[in-house]
N, C-alpha and C positions, 0 to 999 in steps of 0.2 A: 934400941929395941924396935924391930920392924913390925909394922902393922900387918896383920893377915886379913884378907878380904873375907868376909863373912860368907859361908857357902850358900846361904839363903839369898843373899843380895846378887850373887853371880847367876843363880839358878833363875832368879825372877827377871834378871836382865835378858837372859837367853830366851826365856818364854815370851817376854814382851817383843823381842825381835821377831821371833817366829810367828807370833800372832799378828803383827803388823804386816808381815809379807804374805799372810794367808790370802788376802784378796787378789794379789798378783798371781799366786799359784792357782787359784780357782778360775781367774780370768783366762788363764792359759789352757784350761780344761774345756772351754766352750767349743763344740764341734758343729754348731748348726748356724744356720743363716736366716734371713728373712727376706720375703718379697712383699712389697707394698706398691700402692699406686692410686691413681685418681682416674675415674671413669666419667667422661663428659659427652654431651652432644656436640654437633657441628658448631654450635654457637658458644661452647665453652661452659655451659650450665652443667651442674652436677646431675648424675643419673643415679637416683637412690634405688636400692633393692635390685641391683643388677646381679645376675648370678655369675660367680667367679670360680673357675675350676683351675687349680695348680696341679699338673701332672708331671711326675718324675719320668723322664723318657725311657730309662733303662728298666725300671721295675713296673711301670704303668700305675704306681700308686697315686691316687688322686685326693686332694684335699679340696672341698668345696665350701664356699662362704658367699656372703652377700655384701654389697656395698652399703655403707652407712648412708644416713640422710644427706651427708655432705659429698657422697659419690666415692668415698675412700674405702679401701680394702687393705687388710694386713694379714698375711700368712707367716707365721712365725715357727721357730723350731724345725726348720727344713734341713735335711741332710744336704751336704754339698752335692751338686750334680747337674745334669742338663734338664731343663724344665720347659713345658709348653704351658702358657697361660691363656685361657679362653675366657671370653666375657659375652654373656647374652642378655639382652633386655628387650621387653616388649616394644615393638615399633622400630627396632634398630637391627642393622645387619650384624652378624656374629663377628666379634673382634678376636684376633689371635696373634700371639707372639710365640715363636718357635726357637728352639735352640738358645734358651737363655741360661747362661752358666752362672751357677751360684757357688761361690767359694765360702771356706769357713769364716765365720764372724763378719760376714758381708751383708749389708742391707741394700737391695736393689730397688729402685724406683721404677716401675713399669706402667706407664700411664696409657689410657686408651681414650681416643676420640672417635666415638662411634659414629658411623654413617647411618643415615636413615635407611630403614629396611624397605624392601620391595614387597607389595602385595602378592602373595603366591597362591592364594586360594580364591576361587570364584564361586559365588553362590547363585544358582539358577533356580528360579521358582516357576513351575509349570502348573497351570490350572488344568485339572483333568475332571471333566464331568460336572464340574460345579456350575450352577446357573449363574449368569451374569446379571447383577442387579442394575436395573436401569434407573438412574436418579435424575435424568434430564427432564422426562415427562411422565406424568402419572397416567396409569391406564385404568385405575379403579380397582385392579386386583388386590393391591396391598391393603385398602381399607376393608375390603370384604374379608380378606384372610385375617386381619386384626380383629374384626368383629366375631368371626367364627371361632377364633382362638380364644377370645375373652368369654364367649359363650360356653365353650368347652370347659374352661377352667371353673366357671362359676357353677355349672351343672355338676362337676365332680366334687365341689367343695360343699355340696348340700345346699346351696343358694339358688335352686331352681326358679323360685318365685321372683327373684330379682331379675329385672329385664337387662338384657345385654346392652351395653353402650355402643353407640355407633361412633365412627371416626370424627363426625362433626362435633361430638360432645368434648373431645379432647382439644379441639383448635381454640385458639383465644378469640374471644369475641371482640370485634372492634367497635 
């Protein structure tokens, strides 16, 4: 008498094999890639909070991010294609990598060593019509003006009976 396999056991075995192969099937369905990198200064120190832009060259779709406190950036779930990666940070010249090819299931490491930026703005201060304050020698006008100002303030506040102080009242007595 031959033993027949129980149908439940066969079905359970097939289900187990399919379940175990599921991760392999899912892995084959990943159609994106990742671009990551490190942004440093000329001495190799990390540059935190640098602006990173990853642009797909055919569609001009751009993803923007910032570097971490360690100077690292990661842009995941990118469609395969040709990319331009740009980095900007205060005090540094703009960094750029073009024609970066990303394939399916690929992780690219694109690092930037930023060059110091050039000062491109000039601030010019021009004094127009403002009197020049002479601090080298006193001519007596400043103390007279101070006394007049104090008198005007006191008279407006209702303290006309209080005498105005003179400049000599404010000086330290030796």
